[in-house]
N, C-alpha and C positions, 0 to 999 in steps of 0.2 A: 504494500500500500504506500502511496505517496503521502507522507505525514504532513507535508506542506499543504496539500490539497485539503486534507481533513481539517487542519487548523483554520484555514481560510474559510471554508464553508461553514464550520461551526460558528465562527465569528459572525458571519453574515446572518446566520440563523438567529443568533441572539439579537442582533440589531433589528431584524425583521419583526421578531416577537415584541420587542419593546415598542417599536413604532407601528404596531399593527393597525392603529386607528387610521393611519394615512394610506394604508394599502387598500386597494379595491378588493371586494369580497364576492364578486360575481362568480358563479360556477359555470363549468363548461359541460356540454352534453357529451354523450358517448359517441365515439367514432367506431365504425367497423371497417377495417380492423385496427385503426390506431388514431389517437389524438392525445392531447394533453389535458389534464384536469387540474384546476387550481388547487394547490395544497391547502388543507385547513389552516387557518391562521387565528391566533388568539385575539380576543377583544376585551375591552374593559367595560363594565357596566356600573351604574350608580344606583344605590338603593334609596327609595323615597318613601315617605309616609311612616317612618319609624319614630318611636318615642325618644325622649331625651336620652342621650347616651350615658351609660354608667362610667365609673372611673376606669374600669378595665377596657370598655369600648373606646373611651377617649384615648387611652394609652395606645391601643391598637390602631386607632385612626391616626394618631400622631406619627406612629412608626410607619404606617402606610404612606402618609404624606411625605415623610422624609425620604422613603424609598422612591416614591414617584418623582421627587425633586432630583434625587441622584440620577434616576433613569433619564429624566428630561435633560439634565446637564450632559449625560453621556451622549444622548441623541444629538444635542446641539453640537457637542465637541466632534462627534463622528461626522455629523453633517458638514461642519466647517472643514474637516480634513478631506472628506471625499464628497464635497458639495454636489458634484454632478454625477455621482455614481448611483445607479438605481438597479435593484435586483428584485426578482419575483420568483416565488416558488410554485412548482407544478408537480403533479403526480402523473406517471405514465400508466394508463390503465390497460392498454392493449399492445399487441406485439409487432407493429409494422416497422419498428426501428431496431428489432433484434438483429444481431447480437449486441449492438452498441448500447441500447437501452432496453430494459426488460419491463414489459407490462405484467399483468397478473400471470403467474406461471407456477408450475411445479418444478422442484429441483429433485432430480432422481439420481440415485447411485445404481448403475446397472448391475443386476444380480449376476450377470455372466462375466463381465470384464472389469467391474469396479469403476468404470469411467463415470464422472458426474456430468449430467447434461440437464437441460431445461426443456420443458414442454409447455406450450401455450395453454392457458387456462382461463382466458378472458370470458369464455362462455358461461363460467360458473357464477359470475357476479355482474350486476349492472355497473357500468363504469362511470356513471354520474351519481350525484347525490351521495348517499351513504354506502353505495356498493351493495345493494340488496341482493340476496341469493336468487338465482334463476331457477333452481331445481335441477339443472343439468350437472353432470359430474364427468370430468375427463377420466376415462377408465383405462386407456392404454396409451403408451408412448414408446417410441423406438429409439434405441441408442444409435447415435451417428458413428460411434467407434466400431461396434461389432454387429449392428443391425438387429440385435435381439429385441423383440417386442415384449415389454413387461406390463403387468397389471399395476396401475398406479392410482386407482380410485381411493385407496386408503391413505395416500400421501397428501399432506396439506398443500393448499395453493396459497401463494404469497402475493401480497399487493405489489404493484409495480414500483420501480425506482422513483424516488423523489429528487427532483433536480432544481437547480437555480438557473435563472436566465437573466443575462444582462440586457437591458432594454436597448433596442436600436435607437440611435441618435444620442446615446450617452457619451459624454466626454470623460475619458478615463482620468482619474486623479493623478496629479504629479507628472502626467505625460501629455501636456498640451500639444506637443509636436506631433503626437500620434493622431490627433484629430478625433472626431466622433466615431463611435462604433457604427459601422455601416455593414449591410449584408455582403458577405463574400461567398464565393464558391466553396463548397464542402462544409459550410457551417451547419450544425444541427440547429434548426430554426423553428421558433414558435410563431404562428401566424393565425390570423382569422380566416376561416374557411370562406372562400368567395361565394359559395352557394348559400351560406347562412352566417354572414360576418357578425351579426348582432349577438349570436348565441354560442357559436362553436369555434373552438381553437384546435388546431392540429399541430403536431410536431413532426417534422420531416427534415431531410437533408437538402440544402439548397444546391442544385446542380446546374441550373441554367441561368445565365446572366442576360441583362438587357442587350438588345442589338445583335443577337446571334441565333443561329439555328442549331438546336441540339438533336443529335441522331443517336438512336439505340440500335446497335448492330451486333448480333451474336453475343449478347450479354455485356458489351462494353459501351462506353459513352464517347461520342465524338462531337466536335463543334466546328462551326465556320461562321464568318460574319454574314449578316443578312444580305450583303451585296451579292449580285449574281456572279457565279463562277468563282467565288472566293475559295481559297484552298481549305481543305478539311484537316483538322488535327485531333489526335487522340488526347483525351483528358487523363491526367495522372494525379493521384492523391499524394500529399506529403508522406514520407516514409512512416512517421509516427502514427498517422491515421490509417495508413495501409495495414499496419500490424493490428490495430484495434478492431478493424472490421473483418479480419480473417475468420473463416469458419472451419472448425476441425474436420479433418478427413480420417486420420488414424494416428493414435498415440501408441507406440509399441510397448510402453510400460503397462498397458492395459490389454492383456491378451485374454480372450474368452476362455473360461475354464473348460467348456465342452469341446473346444477346438485345439487345445494345446498339444495333445498327443498325436494329432493327425498332421503330418508334414504337408499334406495337400493344402491346408488352410494357412500355411505360413506366409505372411505378407512380405517380410524381408528375407531374401535368400541370395546366395552367391550365384552368379551367372555360370560359373564352372564349379562343379562339386569340389569341396575341400579347399577352395581358394581363400575362403574366410572361415574362421572358427568362431564358435560362440561359447566362450569359457563360462559365462554366467548368462541367464536369460536376459536378453535385451542389450547385451554388450557383445560387439562383433570385433574380432581382432584379425589383422592381416600382417603376415611376415613379409620379408624382402622377396621381391620377384622382379626379373628384368622386364616382363610385360605388364600391362595393366590388368589388375584384378578388380572385378566389379561386384558390388553388393547392390541388388536391385529390389525396388519396391514393386510388388504386383498387387493391383487393386482387386483382391479376391474377397468378396463379401457374400455371405449366404443370402439367398432369397428367402421369402417367408416359408415356402414349401420345404426348403432344405432345413431351415431351423426347426420346423415341426418334426421332421424325420430325425434330426440329430437329438432333440430332446426326448423323443419317444424310443430312441435306440434302434431305429429302423435303417435299412439301407437307403442310400440316396438314389432317387430316380434320375437326377442329373448330377454329374461329378462337379467338383469345384472348378470354376473357370474365372479368369480375370475379366474385368469389365471396365468401362470408362468411368472416370471420376465425374460425378454430376453435382448439381446444385442441391444435394440432399442436406436437410437440416432437421435435427431432432425437434427443434422448436415447432415445426409445422406438422408433426406426426400425431397431434392430439386426436383421439377418437373417443366418442361417447357412444353408448348403445344406440342412441337415436341416429347418429351419423352413419352407422353401419347399414341403415335402411336405404341409403342413397349411394349409388355407385361412385360418383365423383368424390364426395368427402371420404368414403371408405377407402379409396385408392391413395389418399394422401400419405399414408404411412410408408408406401414404397414407391409411388409414382412421382418422383421429382426428377424430371427427365433430361435436363439440359447439361450437355457436356461442358465441363470447365477445364480449360487448359492452363489457366493462370494459377500457379502453385507456389507455396513457400515451404521450405524444409528447414527445420531447426535440429541441431544435434550438438553433442559434446564430443570434441576430438581430444584424445589423450595421446600425445606424441611421445613415443618411447625414445626415438633418436632423431635429431634435427637433420634429416637427409631424405632425399627422394621427393616425390611429388604427390599431391592430393588433388582430386578432381571431384567437384560436386556438380551434378547434372540434373536438369529438369527438361523433360521432353514436352513440346507442344506442337501438334499437327505434324509429328514425325521429325521435327527439327530439334536437335540438341542445343540447349542453352546452358553453358557451364562456366564455373569459376575454377581456375587452376592455380594452385598455390605451390610455390617452391619452398619446401620445408627447411632448406638450409639458409635461404636469404629472407624468407617471409614475403617475397614479392608475389602479388596476385594479379591475374589477368582475367578478363571477362570475354566470353566468346558467344556469338550468335551463329550457330552452325560452325563453319571453319573460319568465320570472319572475326578478327579481334576487334573489340569495341574500345577504342582509345588507348591511352598509355597505361602501363601497369601501375599498381599502387602498393605501398608498403603496408604490411600487417604485422602484428606481434607474433605470428605463428612461425617462429624461427628458433625455438629452443624446446627442450623437454618440458612437458607440462600439459595441463588441461585447458581447453579454450572453448568458449560458448560461441557457436557460429550459426547464423541464419542466412540463408540464400533464397532470394525470391525472383521469380519471373512473373511479373504482373504488369499488364497494360503495355506490352512491348518495352519493358524496362527491366534491366537486371540490377538488383540491389543486394549488397553484402553488408552484414553486421558481424563484427568480431568483438566479443566481450562488450557488446552494447555500442560500439563505435562504428562509424560509417567510413571505411577507407576510400570509397568511391563517391563520397557525398550522397546526394539523392539517388545516385545510380547512373547507369549508362543506357541510353535509349537505342532502339533499333526499329525497323519497320518491317512488319510481317504481312500487313494488309493495308489497303487504302480506305477502309471503312465501307467498302462496297463488295469486295471479294470475300467469300466465305472460306474460313479455314476448315480443312477436312481432317478429322482424326484418323490416325493410322494404327496398325498393330503395335507400333512402338509406344503409343499412348496408353496401352494396357500395362506398361511398366514405366510410368512417367518420371520416377525419381531414382537416381543412381549415384553411388559413391565409388570412386575408383582410386587405387593407389598404385604407384610404380616405384620400385626400389625404396620403399618406405616401410617402417614398422610402427604401427599405431593401432588404436582401438577407437571405435565410435559407439556412442550410447545415447540415450535420451532422444530417440528418433521420433519426431513429430511432424506430420505432414498436414498442411492446411491449404485452403483454397480461397480465391477471391470471391467477392460478391458477383452474382450474375443478374443483370437487369433484364427482366422479361419485357416484351413489347406491350403486353396487357396483363394486369393482375389476374391471377387465377386461370390463365390460359397458357398452353404451351406455344412455343414459337414455330412449331411445324404442325400443319393441319393433320399430317399422317399420324402424329402422336395421339390424337384424339381417339384413335381406334383401340388404344391400350387401356383407356379408362374402364374400370370395372371388370377387366379381363383377368386371366391367369397371370400372376406376377412373374412366373417362370418364363413366359413368352416375352415379356418385356426385358428381363435380364438377358435372355438370349440375344435380343437386339443390341443391348449395351456391350455384349461380348463380341460383336461383329462390327468393328468400326467402319468398314466399307459400306455395309448396308445402312448403318446409322447416318453416315454422311450423305447418302443418296435420298434421304427423306425430303419431302416437299417443304422446304424452309421458307418462311415468309420474308418478303423484302424488308430492308431496314425501314424504321419508322422515324419521321422527323417532326420537330416541333419548333415553329418560328416564335421568337420571343421579342416583342417590341420594347422600345425605350421605356424605362420606369417600371418594368415588370420582370418577374422571376419565375423559375420552374422548380418544383419540389418533388423529390422521390423518397420512398422509404428504403432503409437498408434491407429489410426483409421483403425484397421486391416481389416475389411470387404472390404474396398475400398482403399487399399494402394498398389501401385505397388512397391514392395520391393523384398528382397532376394527370396521370395517364387515364384516370377513370372518372374524373368529375364530369357532371352534367352542366347544363346551361340554365339552371333555375335562377341564377342571378341576372340573366340577360333580359333587358326590356325589349319589347318588339312593337312595331307600329300597330299591329292589330290588338295588342293587349298592353297598353301603357302602364297599367297598374302592376304588371308582373315584373318581378326583379327590381334591382336597384342600379344596375350598370348599363348605360346606353352607349358605352364607348366602342362597342364592337370587339372587345377583348375576347381572345380565344379561351376556351374552358380551362386549359392547362396553365394559364398565366395568373400569377399572384401580383397584384399591384403593390408598390412599395408602401402605400398607406396602410395595408393590412398586416404588415410584418411587425410583430411584437418585439422580438429580440432573439438573441443567440444563447442557446443552452451552453453552460460552461462547466458544470460540475454535478455529479451525483453525490448528494450530501447525505442521503439516508436510504440505503438498500433495505431489503427485508431483514427482519430478525433471523438469526441462525439458531435453530433448536440445538441444545446440547444434552448429553446424557443426564438423566435416564429418559428424557423425552416423554414425559407423561402426556397422554392424549386427553385434552379437555374439550373435545368437539372436533368436527371434521377438519378444521384448518388451524387449530391451536395446539401447539406443543410447548410444554414448559419443563424445565427452565429454558430460557433463550437469551442469547447475548447479541449486542449490536454487531452487524456484519461489516466490521471496519475494513476488512480486506477488499471490499467492493466499493468503498468510497474512492472516487477517482475523478480526474479531469475528463471532459468529453471532447473528443477530437473528431 
């Protein structure tokens, strides 16, 4: 946890509580699937019609008056120091910003692999007012690490993150040169919903700026100026934000108990038998060799039919097979008994169908002797992207295919010892972290497509992560693979019409498709979708793109028409996806209060209450 973030947000919490009378107390309605709800704030009341106070009452009143005077002085002093700073608290009720922000959810420890994951639970409570129960109960959730579906109806659901937002137009204290806080690309932004600005506020990520055309193509975002024939460019997040929005694919420290003894399910394995050893589970060692020795990740996940057979002790109808990495997220696998009656909701636990080639691999490298070479490789559309490190000098180079990307950079990996390394191939940019530092700065860019051509997965994408050594003696451990966000063209719909045929069908048939990259690439993929954004307007998308009601899905209830002048409020001709600057409330900057964390012995005092519980301080964080 960032202790500075915790102290800052607790400070502002106290200030807000003291000055609650000056804060607006309007509530916000529920959004499906995500919006922001104003956090409850304290208020002061005065009692009238009482009889003459006793001596004790007078003493208490005098103490209260002194306290209020001190509080008023503190408020004035703080107001003098940060006269132009304003903040406001909100609660996240639903899941369109997962994994960055959590709405109401269940936190599950997988009974098979021990991986901790979150499952959406916003259907269990109304997200406005006091959060009244709906009578629904999320009963099943699927682990994104091993794909085992667990029964979770007995687990509590937690309220969403509480966040602070700095208001747009605020001038930061002591930093007059910085100017006022204005909307920027990638900000997590609170704004009034254009369809109902008087009542509803949403929280999304600002992705489209005034005067540009935003394009969604194969899960990525592109932009160009509104001018005709303007060149198109890919949008890249800052590295710190890139890490925050990553979604887990596989953590090798959490191997499913039922699969451990069957080598067919092993995700990490040497390309040549005995070229790597595994002295302890999860630690892979390589000795000296003239040629390259590779350790490869194979994306081998059981489908629901296979898991059913494994748990029952039956033979598999289909043997284990590698498949493409997709936009699978445990958060979106929530199932209720009611949802099982409808094919599309019932399919959500396994049908998350979009191939994601943008991956990030993190690992610990334990160098036994400072000699030889190390290569970390991520495959996308059959093209290797790799970082190669000379263990004698610490010099690192980045490559897209066989093409070096710029000059080498120095790293500290040039002596015996352990190093934490993260290598990412995201949005046509390679980024390297070594012990938290960035030897190549924000990374090195390359061009794989022009935002028009579709990248086609190949058989090499079934083994998308690889670690190679040459003339080196070292061990690797702590292997964690993650993926980038995938922006769908429309919420709740696949980007290929052919994929609609798999809704409600046999999951095995769908997994067979993912195991055949050539057939998957030949699906009828939709053309890229574009959104023109005029001056003074912005575009918002949710991080949980497949299930976010954001700019892509809004209607035109706010638009006035010549035939019905009483309808709507906006006669500017604005497109439905555009958010006017006047509707932007501010930028979310910190999660100051995540859900309480139950601790042993976890006495159950109702469906969603476990005691004792402690503040979940590990999840207090800055929002990027």
